[in-house]
C-alpha positions in Angstrom: 30.6 15.6 13.6 26.8 15.9 13.2 25.1 13.3 11.1 23.2 14.6 8.1 19.7 13.3 7.4 19.6 10.6 4.8 18.2 11.8 1.5 15.4 9.8 -0.1 16.3 7.6 -3.1 13.9 6.1 -5.5 14.9 2.7 -4.3 13.9 3.5 -0.7 10.8 1.5 0.4 8.2 2.4 3.0 8.0 -0.3 5.7 5.3 0.1 8.3 6.5 -1.8 11.4 3.6 -2.9 13.7 4.5 -3.6 17.3 2.1 -5.3 19.7 2.0 -6.0 23.4 4.4 -8.9 23.7 7.4 -9.2 25.9 9.3 -9.5 22.6 8.4 -5.9 21.8 11.9 -4.8 22.9 13.3 -6.6 19.9 11.4 -4.2 17.6 14.0 -1.6 18.4 16.7 -3.7 16.8 14.4 -4.5 13.9 13.5 -0.8 13.3 17.3 0.0 13.3 18.1 -2.8 10.9 15.3 -1.8 8.5 16.5 1.8 8.6 20.1 0.7 7.9 18.9 -1.3 4.9 17.8 2.1 3.5 14.1 1.9 4.1 11.7 4.6 5.4 10.4 3.0 8.6 7.2 4.1 10.3 6.3 2.4 13.6 2.7 1.9 14.6 2.3 0.6 18.2 -0.7 -0.9 20.0 -1.5 0.6 23.4 -0.2 -2.6 25.1 3.1 -2.4 23.2 3.9 0.9 24.9 3.9 -0.9 28.2 7.0 -2.9 27.0 8.9 -0.3 25.0 8.5 3.5 24.6 7.5 5.2 21.4 10.4 7.6 21.9 12.9 4.7 21.5 11.3 3.6 18.2 11.0 7.1 17.0 14.7 7.7 17.5 15.7 4.5 15.7 13.2 4.9 12.8 13.8 8.7 12.4 10.0 9.1 12.0 7.0 9.8 14.3 5.5 6.8 16.0 1.7 6.3 15.8 0.0 4.9 18.9 -3.5 6.2 18.6 -6.0 7.6 16.0 -5.7 10.8 18.1 -2.1 11.2 16.9 -3.5 12.1 13.5 -4.0 15.9 13.9 -1.7 17.3 11.3 -4.1 17.5 8.4 -7.5 16.5 7.1 -6.4 13.1 5.8 -6.2 10.3 8.4 -2.6 9.3 9.0 -3.3 5.6 9.2 -4.8 5.7 5.7 -1.8 7.6 4.4 0.5 5.0 5.9 -1.7 2.2 4.5 -1.4 3.8 1.0 2.3 4.5 1.2 3.4 1.1 2.6 5.4 -1.2 0.5 5.4 -3.7 3.3 3.4 -4.1 6.6 5.6 -6.0 9.0 4.0 -6.9 12.4 6.7 -8.1 14.8 6.0 -9.2 17.4 2.4 -10.2 16.6 0.3 -11.4 19.5 -2.7 -13.8 19.3 -4.9 -10.7 19.8 -3.6 -8.9 16.6 -3.8 -12.1 14.6 -7.4 -12.6 15.6 -8.2 -8.9 14.9 -6.7 -9.1 11.4 -8.4 -12.5 10.6 -11.8 -11.0 11.5 -11.3 -7.6 9.9 -11.5 -5.6 13.2 -10.0 -2.1 13.1 -10.2 -0.6 16.6 -6.7 0.9 16.6 -4.3 2.3 13.9 -2.3 -0.9 13.3 -5.4 -3.0 12.7 -6.9 -0.3 10.5 -3.7 0.0 8.4 -3.7 -3.8 7.9 -7.3 -3.6 6.7 -6.7 -0.7 4.4 -3.3 -1.5 2.9 -2.7 -3.3 -0.4 0.9 -3.9 0.6 2.3 -7.4 1.4 1.8 -8.3 5.1 4.5 -10.2 7.0 3.7 -11.4 10.5 6.2 -12.6 13.1 4.2 -14.2 16.0 5.3 -14.2 19.6 3.1 -15.6 22.3 2.7 -18.5 24.8 3.0 -21.9 23.0 -0.5 -23.0 24.1 -1.9 -19.8 22.6 -0.1 -20.4 19.4 -1.2 -24.0 19.1 -4.9 -23.2 20.0 -7.3 -24.1 17.2 -8.7 -20.6 17.1 -5.2 -19.1 16.6 -4.4 -21.7 13.9 -7.7 -21.0 12.1 -6.9 -17.3 12.2 -3.4 -17.9 10.8 -4.9 -20.1 8.0 -7.4 -17.3 7.1 -4.6 -14.8 6.9 -2.4 -17.0 4.8 -5.3 -17.7 2.4 -5.6 -13.9 2.0 -1.9 -13.6 1.1 -0.2 -12.7 4.5 3.1 -14.4 5.1 4.3 -15.7 8.5 7.8 -16.1 9.8 8.0 -18.2 13.0 7.4 -18.6 15.8 10.5 -20.6 16.9 10.8 -23.2 19.6 12.5 -22.4 22.9 12.1 -21.2 26.4 9.3 -18.7 26.6 9.0 -15.7 28.9 6.1 -17.4 30.8 8.5 -20.2 31.8 7.2 -22.8 29.4 9.2 -24.3 26.6 7.7 -24.7 23.1 6.8 -22.8 20.0 6.1 -19.2 20.5 9.3 -17.3 20.5 9.8 -14.4 18.1 11.9 -15.5 15.1 15.5 -14.1 15.0 15.4 -10.4 14.2 18.1 -10.7 11.5 16.1 -13.3 9.7 12.9 -11.2 10.0 14.8 -8.3 8.4 16.2 -10.5 5.7 12.7 -11.9 4.9 11.3 -8.3 4.8 14.0 -7.4 2.3 13.3 -10.4 0.2 9.6 -9.6 0.0 10.3 -6.0 -0.9 12.6 -7.0 -3.7 10.3 -9.8 -4.9 7.4 -7.4 -5.1 9.6 -4.9 -7.0 10.3 -7.7 -9.6 6.6 -8.5 -9.9 5.8 -4.9 -10.7 8.7 -4.4 -13.1 
């Protein structure tokens, strides 16, 4: 039996899921699926490096929406797609977030759609870091995290454990179920603040 497309409800929220070039990018497939099953409209925006770890087609299939990887994907109409997503988003969730994207966000750089959306959106931003432990602990990264927290961004993780590089320490992507739970909490909390 063919599955019918889900109809939009007024409770449906728009979650922009940013995926960056970390080995943990494969976990974004499960995250996109969970967010969709929670009833959200999920739009995935990938950095170029993220596409080396997981394909846009995988995330498009799981999110049921087109995946943005470049400003040049935006040819449908006169209004830039990244600005439409920035305006529409109820939550910008970046998972996994590399040291690179954290630095770009902290310094207001907008060289690709994900960073531009982060700069333009007024939605809550939730960041789930994943990187080498030494990179996470570096003073530059910690200063960038502090800047983003002061601007209202929330962080979940990273957790301790064996890292892909062979080191052990802080840097692993937080558990996907917990990231999805935190995203849901923030969406509901923001609903209550507006009501």
